[in-house]
TIKE-286845 format. One record per atom (N, C-alpha, C): residue in three letters; atom name; x, y, z. Coordinates in pm, 1 decimal. Layout:
N
<r><code>ALA</code><site>CA</site><x>X</x><y>Y</y><z>Z</z></r>
...
END
This chain:
88
<r><code>MET</code><site>N</site><x>16517.9</x><y>6338.9</y><z>16689.0</z></r>
<r><code>MET</code><site>CA</site><x>16403.3</x><y>6395.6</y><z>16632.6</z></r>
<r><code>MET</code><site>C</site><x>16325.3</x><y>6465.9</y><z>16736.2</z></r>
<r><code>ALA</code><site>N</site><x>16305.5</x><y>6597.6</y><z>16719.5</z></r>
<r><code>ALA</code><site>CA</site><x>16239.6</x><y>6673.8</y><z>16815.5</z></r>
<r><code>ALA</code><site>C</site><x>16087.9</x><y>6675.5</y><z>16790.3</z></r>
<r><code>ASN</code><site>N</site><x>16008.0</x><y>6668.9</y><z>16895.9</z></r>
<r><code>ASN</code><site>CA</site><x>15864.3</x><y>6675.3</y><z>16887.5</z></r>
<r><code>ASN</code><site>C</site><x>15824.0</x><y>6823.3</y><z>16889.2</z></r>
<r><code>ARG</code><site>N</site><x>15729.2</x><y>6855.8</y><z>16808.2</z></r>
<r><code>ARG</code><site>CA</site><x>15685.5</x><y>6990.3</y><z>16803.6</z></r>
<r><code>ARG</code><site>C</site><x>15551.7</x><y>6989.8</y><z>16887.6</z></r>
<r><code>GLY</code><site>N</site><x>15523.0</x><y>7116.5</y><z>16939.5</z></r>
<r><code>GLY</code><site>CA</site><x>15398.7</x><y>7125.1</y><z>17012.2</z></r>
<r><code>GLY</code><site>C</site><x>15280.0</x><y>7124.9</y><z>16917.0</z></r>
<r><code>ARG</code><site>N</site><x>15172.0</x><y>7089.5</y><z>16964.5</z></r>
<r><code>ARG</code><site>CA</site><x>15050.0</x><y>7083.2</y><z>16885.2</z></r>
<r><code>ARG</code><site>C</site><x>15010.5</x><y>7222.5</y><z>16844.5</z></r>
<r><code>PRO</code><site>N</site><x>14983.9</x><y>7242.6</y><z>16725.6</z></r>
<r><code>PRO</code><site>CA</site><x>14946.8</x><y>7383.7</y><z>16670.5</z></r>
<r><code>PRO</code><site>C</site><x>14802.5</x><y>7416.0</y><z>16693.4</z></r>
<r><code>THR</code><site>N</site><x>14737.1</x><y>7369.1</y><z>16798.5</z></r>
<r><code>THR</code><site>CA</site><x>14600.5</x><y>7397.8</y><z>16807.3</z></r>
<r><code>THR</code><site>C</site><x>14564.2</x><y>7536.9</y><z>16831.8</z></r>
<r><code>GLN</code><site>N</site><x>14635.1</x><y>7610.9</y><z>16909.2</z></r>
<r><code>GLN</code><site>CA</site><x>14610.6</x><y>7747.0</y><z>16937.5</z></r>
<r><code>GLN</code><site>C</site><x>14618.8</x><y>7838.9</y><z>16815.3</z></r>
<r><code>THR</code><site>N</site><x>14731.6</x><y>7821.7</y><z>16749.5</z></r>
<r><code>THR</code><site>CA</site><x>14750.0</x><y>7902.0</y><z>16631.3</z></r>
<r><code>THR</code><site>C</site><x>14646.6</x><y>7869.0</y><z>16520.6</z></r>
<r><code>LYS</code><site>N</site><x>14619.5</x><y>7741.4</y><z>16517.7</z></r>
<r><code>LYS</code><site>CA</site><x>14521.8</x><y>7697.6</y><z>16418.4</z></r>
<r><code>LYS</code><site>C</site><x>14383.4</x><y>7757.2</y><z>16456.7</z></r>
<r><code>ARG</code><site>N</site><x>14346.9</x><y>7758.5</y><z>16581.2</z></r>
<r><code>ARG</code><site>CA</site><x>14223.7</x><y>7819.2</y><z>16620.1</z></r>
<r><code>ARG</code><site>C</site><x>14212.5</x><y>7968.7</y><z>16579.0</z></r>
<r><code>GLN</code><site>N</site><x>14322.1</x><y>8034.3</y><z>16608.4</z></r>
<r><code>GLN</code><site>CA</site><x>14328.7</x><y>8181.8</y><z>16578.5</z></r>
<r><code>GLN</code><site>C</site><x>14313.7</x><y>8204.6</y><z>16430.9</z></r>
<r><code>ARG</code><site>N</site><x>14382.9</x><y>8126.8</y><z>16356.6</z></r>
<r><code>ARG</code><site>CA</site><x>14366.0</x><y>8138.9</y><z>16207.1</z></r>
<r><code>ARG</code><site>C</site><x>14227.9</x><y>8119.9</y><z>16158.8</z></r>
<r><code>GLU</code><site>N</site><x>14163.8</x><y>8019.0</y><z>16216.3</z></r>
<r><code>GLU</code><site>CA</site><x>14020.9</x><y>7977.4</y><z>16186.3</z></r>
<r><code>GLU</code><site>C</site><x>13931.8</x><y>8092.0</y><z>16223.1</z></r>
<r><code>ARG</code><site>N</site><x>13953.4</x><y>8152.2</y><z>16345.7</z></r>
<r><code>ARG</code><site>CA</site><x>13869.6</x><y>8255.5</y><z>16388.5</z></r>
<r><code>ARG</code><site>C</site><x>13882.6</x><y>8379.1</y><z>16293.1</z></r>
<r><code>LYS</code><site>N</site><x>14010.5</x><y>8406.4</y><z>16265.3</z></r>
<r><code>LYS</code><site>CA</site><x>14034.4</x><y>8516.3</y><z>16171.9</z></r>
<r><code>LYS</code><site>C</site><x>13969.5</x><y>8504.0</y><z>16038.4</z></r>
<r><code>ARG</code><site>N</site><x>13978.7</x><y>8380.6</y><z>15984.6</z></r>
<r><code>ARG</code><site>CA</site><x>13914.5</x><y>8345.8</y><z>15857.0</z></r>
<r><code>ARG</code><site>C</site><x>13766.4</x><y>8363.3</y><z>15860.5</z></r>
<r><code>MET</code><site>N</site><x>13701.9</x><y>8314.6</y><z>15974.5</z></r>
<r><code>MET</code><site>CA</site><x>13563.9</x><y>8319.1</y><z>15982.1</z></r>
<r><code>MET</code><site>C</site><x>13516.0</x><y>8474.8</y><z>16002.9</z></r>
<r><code>GLU</code><site>N</site><x>13596.1</x><y>8546.5</y><z>16084.3</z></r>
<r><code>GLU</code><site>CA</site><x>13561.1</x><y>8696.0</y><z>16094.2</z></r>
<r><code>GLU</code><site>C</site><x>13577.4</x><y>8764.0</y><z>15956.4</z></r>
<r><code>LYS</code><site>N</site><x>13669.9</x><y>8729.5</y><z>15881.2</z></r>
<r><code>LYS</code><site>CA</site><x>13684.1</x><y>8791.0</y><z>15747.2</z></r>
<r><code>LYS</code><site>C</site><x>13574.4</x><y>8755.2</y><z>15661.8</z></r>
<r><code>ALA</code><site>N</site><x>13520.5</x><y>8625.1</y><z>15664.0</z></r>
<r><code>ALA</code><site>CA</site><x>13419.4</x><y>8581.3</y><z>15584.7</z></r>
<r><code>ALA</code><site>C</site><x>13289.4</x><y>8658.2</y><z>15626.1</z></r>
<r><code>LYS</code><site>N</site><x>13263.1</x><y>8684.3</y><z>15755.1</z></r>
<r><code>LYS</code><site>CA</site><x>13151.5</x><y>8750.8</y><z>15800.5</z></r>
<r><code>LYS</code><site>C</site><x>13151.2</x><y>8900.8</y><z>15750.7</z></r>
<r><code>GLU</code><site>N</site><x>13270.2</x><y>8961.0</y><z>15757.1</z></r>
<r><code>GLU</code><site>CA</site><x>13279.3</x><y>9092.6</y><z>15710.0</z></r>
<r><code>GLU</code><site>C</site><x>13252.7</x><y>9094.6</y><z>15562.5</z></r>
<r><code>LYS</code><site>N</site><x>13301.8</x><y>9004.0</y><z>15481.6</z></r>
<r><code>LYS</code><site>CA</site><x>13269.6</x><y>9006.6</y><z>15338.4</z></r>
<r><code>LYS</code><site>C</site><x>13123.3</x><y>8981.8</y><z>15313.2</z></r>
<r><code>ASP</code><site>N</site><x>13062.6</x><y>8898.5</y><z>15391.4</z></r>
<r><code>ASP</code><site>CA</site><x>12916.8</x><y>8873.8</y><z>15375.0</z></r>
<r><code>ASP</code><site>C</site><x>12839.5</x><y>9000.4</y><z>15408.3</z></r>
<r><code>ALA</code><site>N</site><x>12881.2</x><y>9074.8</y><z>15507.5</z></r>
<r><code>ALA</code><site>CA</site><x>12818.0</x><y>9206.6</y><z>15545.5</z></r>
<r><code>ALA</code><site>C</site><x>12833.1</x><y>9308.5</y><z>15426.0</z></r>
<r><code>GLN</code><site>N</site><x>12954.1</x><y>9311.0</y><z>15370.8</z></r>
<r><code>GLN</code><site>CA</site><x>12984.7</x><y>9400.1</y><z>15256.5</z></r>
<r><code>GLN</code><site>C</site><x>12892.9</x><y>9364.5</y><z>15140.0</z></r>
<r><code>ARG</code><site>N</site><x>12885.1</x><y>9237.3</y><z>15111.9</z></r>
<r><code>ARG</code><site>CA</site><x>12795.9</x><y>9198.7</y><z>15001.2</z></r>
<r><code>ARG</code><site>C</site><x>12652.9</x><y>9230.8</y><z>15025.4</z></r>
<r><code>ALA</code><site>N</site><x>12609.4</x><y>9216.3</y><z>15143.3</z></r>
<r><code>ALA</code><site>CA</site><x>12469.3</x><y>9252.6</y><z>15183.4</z></r>
<r><code>ALA</code><site>C</site><x>12445.8</x><y>9397.4</y><z>15157.5</z></r>
<r><code>ASN</code><site>N</site><x>12546.9</x><y>9481.9</y><z>15208.8</z></r>
<r><code>ASN</code><site>CA</site><x>12535.1</x><y>9630.6</y><z>15193.1</z></r>
<r><code>ASN</code><site>C</site><x>12533.7</x><y>9665.5</y><z>15045.7</z></r>
<r><code>ALA</code><site>N</site><x>12615.4</x><y>9594.0</y><z>14966.2</z></r>
<r><code>ALA</code><site>CA</site><x>12626.1</x><y>9627.4</y><z>14823.2</z></r>
<r><code>ALA</code><site>C</site><x>12484.7</x><y>9594.6</y><z>14755.0</z></r>
<r><code>ARG</code><site>N</site><x>12423.3</x><y>9484.7</y><z>14795.2</z></r>
<r><code>ARG</code><site>CA</site><x>12296.3</x><y>9443.8</y><z>14739.5</z></r>
<r><code>ARG</code><site>C</site><x>12194.7</x><y>9552.8</y><z>14773.6</z></r>
<r><code>ILE</code><site>N</site><x>12191.2</x><y>9595.6</y><z>14892.8</z></r>
<r><code>ILE</code><site>CA</site><x>12094.3</x><y>9701.6</y><z>14937.7</z></r>
<r><code>ILE</code><site>C</site><x>12114.7</x><y>9829.6</y><z>14861.8</z></r>
<r><code>ARG</code><site>N</site><x>12242.6</x><y>9868.7</y><z>14851.8</z></r>
<r><code>ARG</code><site>CA</site><x>12280.6</x><y>9993.5</y><z>14783.5</z></r>
<r><code>ARG</code><site>C</site><x>12238.0</x><y>9978.6</y><z>14633.0</z></r>
<r><code>ARG</code><site>N</site><x>12258.5</x><y>9872.7</y><z>14569.6</z></r>
<r><code>ARG</code><site>CA</site><x>12215.9</x><y>9856.8</y><z>14433.5</z></r>
<r><code>ARG</code><site>C</site><x>12071.5</x><y>9858.1</y><z>14413.6</z></r>
<r><code>ALA</code><site>N</site><x>12003.4</x><y>9800.2</y><z>14510.3</z></r>
<r><code>ALA</code><site>CA</site><x>11851.0</x><y>9799.2</y><z>14504.5</z></r>
<r><code>ALA</code><site>C</site><x>11793.3</x><y>9935.2</y><z>14529.0</z></r>
<r><code>GLU</code><site>N</site><x>11850.0</x><y>10018.6</y><z>14602.4</z></r>
<r><code>GLU</code><site>CA</site><x>11804.9</x><y>10146.2</y><z>14633.5</z></r>
<r><code>GLU</code><site>C</site><x>11845.1</x><y>10251.4</y><z>14528.3</z></r>
<r><code>ALA</code><site>N</site><x>11944.9</x><y>10225.1</y><z>14451.1</z></r>
<r><code>ALA</code><site>CA</site><x>11999.6</x><y>10316.2</y><z>14350.2</z></r>
<r><code>ALA</code><site>C</site><x>11893.5</x><y>10344.3</y><z>14245.9</z></r>
<r><code>PRO</code><site>N</site><x>11893.1</x><y>10470.0</y><z>14193.1</z></r>
<r><code>PRO</code><site>CA</site><x>11801.2</x><y>10494.1</y><z>14085.9</z></r>
<r><code>PRO</code><site>C</site><x>11832.2</x><y>10418.1</y><z>13959.2</z></r>
<r><code>ASP</code><site>N</site><x>11740.4</x><y>10393.8</y><z>13874.4</z></r>
<r><code>ASP</code><site>CA</site><x>11764.1</x><y>10327.4</y><z>13744.0</z></r>
<r><code>ASP</code><site>C</site><x>11849.6</x><y>10416.8</y><z>13659.9</z></r>
<r><code>ARG</code><site>N</site><x>11939.1</x><y>10351.6</y><z>13584.5</z></r>
<r><code>ARG</code><site>CA</site><x>12022.9</x><y>10424.6</y><z>13489.2</z></r>
<r><code>ARG</code><site>C</site><x>11947.2</x><y>10446.6</y><z>13355.1</z></r>
<r><code>PRO</code><site>N</site><x>11973.5</x><y>10555.3</y><z>13296.0</z></r>
<r><code>PRO</code><site>CA</site><x>11902.0</x><y>10583.3</y><z>13173.6</z></r>
<r><code>PRO</code><site>C</site><x>11948.8</x><y>10485.0</y><z>13063.9</z></r>
<r><code>THR</code><site>N</site><x>11858.6</x><y>10444.8</y><z>12974.9</z></r>
<r><code>THR</code><site>CA</site><x>11898.2</x><y>10351.4</y><z>12866.9</z></r>
<r><code>THR</code><site>C</site><x>11977.1</x><y>10421.8</y><z>12753.6</z></r>
<r><code>ASP</code><site>N</site><x>11943.5</x><y>10547.2</y><z>12732.3</z></r>
<r><code>ASP</code><site>CA</site><x>12020.2</x><y>10619.8</y><z>12627.0</z></r>
<r><code>ASP</code><site>C</site><x>12127.0</x><y>10709.0</y><z>12705.1</z></r>
<r><code>HIS</code><site>N</site><x>12243.1</x><y>10653.8</y><z>12717.1</z></r>
<r><code>HIS</code><site>CA</site><x>12348.3</x><y>10725.6</y><z>12798.7</z></r>
<r><code>HIS</code><site>C</site><x>12390.5</x><y>10852.7</y><z>12721.1</z></r>
<r><code>ASP</code><site>N</site><x>12414.1</x><y>10842.0</y><z>12591.3</z></r>
<r><code>ASP</code><site>CA</site><x>12471.0</x><y>10955.1</y><z>12519.0</z></r>
<r><code>ASP</code><site>C</site><x>12370.0</x><y>11006.3</y><z>12419.0</z></r>
<r><code>PRO</code><site>N</site><x>12325.6</x><y>11135.2</y><z>12443.9</z></r>
<r><code>PRO</code><site>CA</site><x>12227.3</x><y>11191.6</y><z>12356.6</z></r>
<r><code>PRO</code><site>C</site><x>12280.8</x><y>11215.9</y><z>12218.2</z></r>
<r><code>ASP</code><site>N</site><x>12411.7</x><y>11224.0</y><z>12195.2</z></r>
<r><code>ASP</code><site>CA</site><x>12465.0</x><y>11242.5</y><z>12058.8</z></r>
<r><code>ASP</code><site>C</site><x>12440.8</x><y>11131.2</y><z>11970.3</z></r>
<r><code>ILE</code><site>N</site><x>12430.7</x><y>11006.6</y><z>12025.2</z></r>
<r><code>ILE</code><site>CA</site><x>12414.0</x><y>10884.5</y><z>11943.3</z></r>
<r><code>ILE</code><site>C</site><x>12273.6</x><y>10823.6</y><z>11960.4</z></r>
<r><code>ALA</code><site>N</site><x>12184.6</x><y>10893.9</y><z>12014.9</z></r>
<r><code>ALA</code><site>CA</site><x>12060.3</x><y>10834.4</y><z>12048.4</z></r>
<r><code>ALA</code><site>C</site><x>11977.8</x><y>10803.4</y><z>11930.2</z></r>
<r><code>GLY</code><site>N</site><x>11979.3</x><y>10874.3</y><z>11813.3</z></r>
<r><code>GLY</code><site>CA</site><x>11902.2</x><y>10851.4</y><z>11699.0</z></r>
<r><code>GLY</code><site>C</site><x>11974.7</x><y>10762.6</y><z>11595.3</z></r>
<r><code>PHE</code><site>N</site><x>12102.8</x><y>10717.8</y><z>11616.6</z></r>
<r><code>PHE</code><site>CA</site><x>12166.9</x><y>10642.6</y><z>11516.3</z></r>
<r><code>PHE</code><site>C</site><x>12119.9</x><y>10499.3</y><z>11511.0</z></r>
<r><code>LYS</code><site>N</site><x>12129.4</x><y>10443.7</y><z>11388.8</z></r>
<r><code>LYS</code><site>CA</site><x>12097.6</x><y>10307.3</y><z>11368.7</z></r>
<r><code>LYS</code><site>C</site><x>12224.7</x><y>10240.7</y><z>11321.0</z></r>
<r><code>THR</code><site>N</site><x>12222.1</x><y>10108.6</y><z>11320.8</z></r>
<r><code>THR</code><site>CA</site><x>12343.6</x><y>10029.3</y><z>11280.2</z></r>
<r><code>THR</code><site>C</site><x>12346.2</x><y>10041.6</y><z>11130.1</z></r>
<r><code>GLY</code><site>N</site><x>12470.6</x><y>10025.6</y><z>11082.4</z></r>
<r><code>GLY</code><site>CA</site><x>12498.4</x><y>10042.5</y><z>10938.4</z></r>
<r><code>GLY</code><site>C</site><x>12546.2</x><y>10177.8</y><z>10897.0</z></r>
<r><code>PRO</code><site>N</site><x>12557.6</x><y>10198.5</y><z>10762.2</z></r>
<r><code>PRO</code><site>CA</site><x>12599.7</x><y>10328.7</y><z>10714.6</z></r>
<r><code>PRO</code><site>C</site><x>12501.7</x><y>10436.3</y><z>10753.5</z></r>
<r><code>GLN</code><site>N</site><x>12558.1</x><y>10558.5</y><z>10785.2</z></r>
<r><code>GLN</code><site>CA</site><x>12464.1</x><y>10669.5</y><z>10825.1</z></r>
<r><code>GLN</code><site>C</site><x>12450.4</x><y>10762.5</y><z>10704.8</z></r>
<r><code>GLU</code><site>N</site><x>12338.0</x><y>10837.8</y><z>10710.1</z></r>
<r><code>GLU</code><site>CA</site><x>12326.9</x><y>10943.0</y><z>10607.9</z></r>
<r><code>GLU</code><site>C</site><x>12428.7</x><y>11053.1</y><z>10619.3</z></r>
<r><code>MET</code><site>N</site><x>12456.6</x><y>11113.0</y><z>10507.0</z></r>
<r><code>MET</code><site>CA</site><x>12554.4</x><y>11225.5</y><z>10514.8</z></r>
<r><code>MET</code><site>C</site><x>12484.9</x><y>11346.1</y><z>10575.1</z></r>
<r><code>PRO</code><site>N</site><x>12557.6</x><y>11426.6</y><z>10644.1</z></r>
<r><code>PRO</code><site>CA</site><x>12501.6</x><y>11549.4</y><z>10697.3</z></r>
<r><code>PRO</code><site>C</site><x>12455.8</x><y>11635.5</y><z>10576.3</z></r>
<r><code>THR</code><site>N</site><x>12364.9</x><y>11725.9</y><z>10609.5</z></r>
<r><code>THR</code><site>CA</site><x>12305.1</x><y>11816.5</y><z>10501.7</z></r>
<r><code>THR</code><site>C</site><x>12423.0</x><y>11903.6</y><z>10430.2</z></r>
<r><code>TRP</code><site>N</site><x>12516.8</x><y>11964.4</y><z>10510.7</z></r>
<r><code>TRP</code><site>CA</site><x>12613.1</x><y>12047.5</y><z>10447.7</z></r>
<r><code>TRP</code><site>C</site><x>12700.8</x><y>11961.1</y><z>10355.1</z></r>
<r><code>GLN</code><site>N</site><x>12720.5</x><y>11837.4</y><z>10387.8</z></r>
<r><code>GLN</code><site>CA</site><x>12816.1</x><y>11756.5</y><z>10303.2</z></r>
<r><code>GLN</code><site>C</site><x>12728.6</x><y>11710.4</y><z>10175.1</z></r>
<r><code>ARG</code><site>N</site><x>12603.0</x><y>11677.9</y><z>10191.5</z></r>
<r><code>ARG</code><site>CA</site><x>12519.7</x><y>11642.6</y><z>10074.5</z></r>
<r><code>ARG</code><site>C</site><x>12519.6</x><y>11767.2</y><z>9981.1</z></r>
<r><code>GLU</code><site>N</site><x>12491.4</x><y>11888.6</y><z>10032.3</z></r>
<r><code>GLU</code><site>CA</site><x>12489.5</x><y>12007.4</y><z>9948.8</z></r>
<r><code>GLU</code><site>C</site><x>12616.9</x><y>12027.2</y><z>9871.8</z></r>
<r><code>PHE</code><site>N</site><x>12729.5</x><y>12005.1</y><z>9945.6</z></r>
<r><code>PHE</code><site>CA</site><x>12861.5</x><y>12028.0</y><z>9874.3</z></r>
<r><code>PHE</code><site>C</site><x>12875.4</x><y>11925.6</y><z>9757.8</z></r>
<r><code>PHE</code><site>N</site><x>12842.3</x><y>11795.0</y><z>9783.0</z></r>
<r><code>PHE</code><site>CA</site><x>12854.5</x><y>11702.1</y><z>9672.3</z></r>
<r><code>PHE</code><site>C</site><x>12755.3</x><y>11728.5</y><z>9554.4</z></r>
<r><code>GLU</code><site>N</site><x>12634.6</x><y>11779.7</y><z>9589.0</z></r>
<r><code>GLU</code><site>CA</site><x>12544.8</x><y>11812.0</y><z>9484.4</z></r>
<r><code>GLU</code><site>C</site><x>12594.8</x><y>11938.7</y><z>9399.2</z></r>
<r><code>GLU</code><site>N</site><x>12654.2</x><y>12032.0</y><z>9465.2</z></r>
<r><code>GLU</code><site>CA</site><x>12719.5</x><y>12137.8</y><z>9395.5</z></r>
<r><code>GLU</code><site>C</site><x>12834.3</x><y>12098.9</y><z>9307.6</z></r>
<r><code>GLU</code><site>N</site><x>12906.4</x><y>12007.3</y><z>9354.8</z></r>
<r><code>GLU</code><site>CA</site><x>13020.1</x><y>11950.3</y><z>9280.3</z></r>
<r><code>GLU</code><site>C</site><x>12970.8</x><y>11872.1</y><z>9153.7</z></r>
<r><code>GLN</code><site>N</site><x>12860.5</x><y>11794.6</y><z>9174.4</z></r>
<r><code>GLN</code><site>CA</site><x>12811.6</x><y>11721.7</y><z>9065.0</z></r>
<r><code>GLN</code><site>C</site><x>12746.3</x><y>11819.9</y><z>8956.8</z></r>
<r><code>ARG</code><site>N</site><x>12673.0</x><y>11924.0</y><z>9004.5</z></r>
<r><code>ARG</code><site>CA</site><x>12626.9</x><y>12020.6</y><z>8903.1</z></r>
<r><code>ARG</code><site>C</site><x>12735.7</x><y>12091.0</y><z>8829.5</z></r>
<r><code>ALA</code><site>N</site><x>12842.0</x><y>12129.2</y><z>8891.0</z></r>
<r><code>ALA</code><site>CA</site><x>12956.1</x><y>12187.9</y><z>8823.4</z></r>
<r><code>ALA</code><site>C</site><x>13016.2</x><y>12095.8</y><z>8723.3</z></r>
<r><code>LYS</code><site>N</site><x>13028.2</x><y>11966.0</y><z>8757.9</z></r>
<r><code>LYS</code><site>CA</site><x>13085.5</x><y>11865.1</y><z>8670.8</z></r>
<r><code>LYS</code><site>C</site><x>12992.4</x><y>11849.4</y><z>8546.7</z></r>
<r><code>GLU</code><site>N</site><x>12862.1</x><y>11844.3</y><z>8564.1</z></r>
<r><code>GLU</code><site>CA</site><x>12772.1</x><y>11824.2</y><z>8458.6</z></r>
<r><code>GLU</code><site>C</site><x>12773.4</x><y>11943.2</y><z>8374.4</z></r>
<r><code>ALA</code><site>N</site><x>12782.3</x><y>12068.0</y><z>8430.9</z></r>
<r><code>ALA</code><site>CA</site><x>12788.9</x><y>12183.4</y><z>8345.9</z></r>
<r><code>ALA</code><site>C</site><x>12910.2</x><y>12194.6</y><z>8266.7</z></r>
<r><code>ALA</code><site>N</site><x>13023.2</x><y>12140.4</y><z>8320.3</z></r>
<r><code>ALA</code><site>CA</site><x>13150.0</x><y>12142.8</y><z>8246.6</z></r>
<r><code>ALA</code><site>C</site><x>13141.1</x><y>12040.0</y><z>8136.8</z></r>
<r><code>GLU</code><site>N</site><x>13083.6</x><y>11927.5</y><z>8156.7</z></r>
<r><code>GLU</code><site>CA</site><x>13068.5</x><y>11828.5</y><z>8052.7</z></r>
<r><code>GLU</code><site>C</site><x>12977.2</x><y>11877.3</y><z>7935.3</z></r>
<r><code>LYS</code><site>N</site><x>12870.5</x><y>11941.9</y><z>7974.3</z></r>
<r><code>LYS</code><site>CA</site><x>12776.2</x><y>12002.7</y><z>7877.5</z></r>
<r><code>LYS</code><site>C</site><x>12847.5</x><y>12104.7</y><z>7792.7</z></r>
<r><code>LEU</code><site>N</site><x>12919.9</x><y>12184.9</y><z>7854.3</z></r>
<r><code>LEU</code><site>CA</site><x>12997.4</x><y>12292.9</y><z>7787.8</z></r>
<r><code>LEU</code><site>C</site><x>13101.0</x><y>12227.8</y><z>7691.8</z></r>
<r><code>ALA</code><site>N</site><x>13165.2</x><y>12121.8</y><z>7736.5</z></r>
<r><code>ALA</code><site>CA</site><x>13261.2</x><y>12052.1</y><z>7654.2</z></r>
<r><code>ALA</code><site>C</site><x>13198.4</x><y>11985.3</y><z>7531.6</z></r>
<r><code>ARG</code><site>N</site><x>13067.4</x><y>11931.9</y><z>7551.2</z></r>
<r><code>ARG</code><site>CA</site><x>12995.8</x><y>11871.4</y><z>7440.0</z></r>
<r><code>ARG</code><site>C</site><x>12951.6</x><y>11970.1</y><z>7342.9</z></r>
<r><code>GLU</code><site>N</site><x>12906.0</x><y>12081.3</y><z>7390.2</z></r>
<r><code>GLU</code><site>CA</site><x>12856.1</x><y>12193.6</y><z>7303.5</z></r>
<r><code>GLU</code><site>C</site><x>12971.8</x><y>12255.2</y><z>7218.0</z></r>
<r><code>SER</code><site>N</site><x>13093.6</x><y>12268.8</y><z>7287.9</z></r>
<r><code>SER</code><site>CA</site><x>13201.2</x><y>12323.4</y><z>7211.3</z></r>
<r><code>SER</code><site>C</site><x>13261.9</x><y>12220.1</y><z>7113.5</z></r>
<r><code>GLY</code><site>N</site><x>13243.3</x><y>12094.4</y><z>7138.2</z></r>
<r><code>GLY</code><site>CA</site><x>13299.4</x><y>11992.2</y><z>7049.3</z></r>
<r><code>GLY</code><site>C</site><x>13199.5</x><y>11979.4</y><z>6927.4</z></r>
<r><code>LYS</code><site>N</site><x>13071.4</x><y>12006.0</y><z>6940.0</z></r>
<r><code>LYS</code><site>CA</site><x>12984.1</x><y>11991.3</y><z>6818.0</z></r>
<r><code>LYS</code><site>C</site><x>12996.8</x><y>12106.3</y><z>6725.0</z></r>
<r><code>SER</code><site>N</site><x>13027.7</x><y>12232.6</y><z>6777.8</z></r>
<r><code>SER</code><site>CA</site><x>13034.7</x><y>12344.1</y><z>6688.0</z></r>
<r><code>SER</code><site>C</site><x>13159.3</x><y>12347.8</y><z>6597.2</z></r>
END
């Protein structure tokens, strides 16, 4: 059975490397905190296209409402004409 040398030097190198990496990460985190604190506030209404919308069903656009009203008037006129021609 062979005895191995004590791994103290390699272990110390690994520990140093780990500690250096941890210090670098701490510095990066601190920089990120500073950068976030100095950044301007983001607008609350990101998209002006949807700024006035509310939850739930939305109103029909004017052009669509007008089209359906015309369709309804035409249908009523056709029914009225059919009733009048049926009575005579």
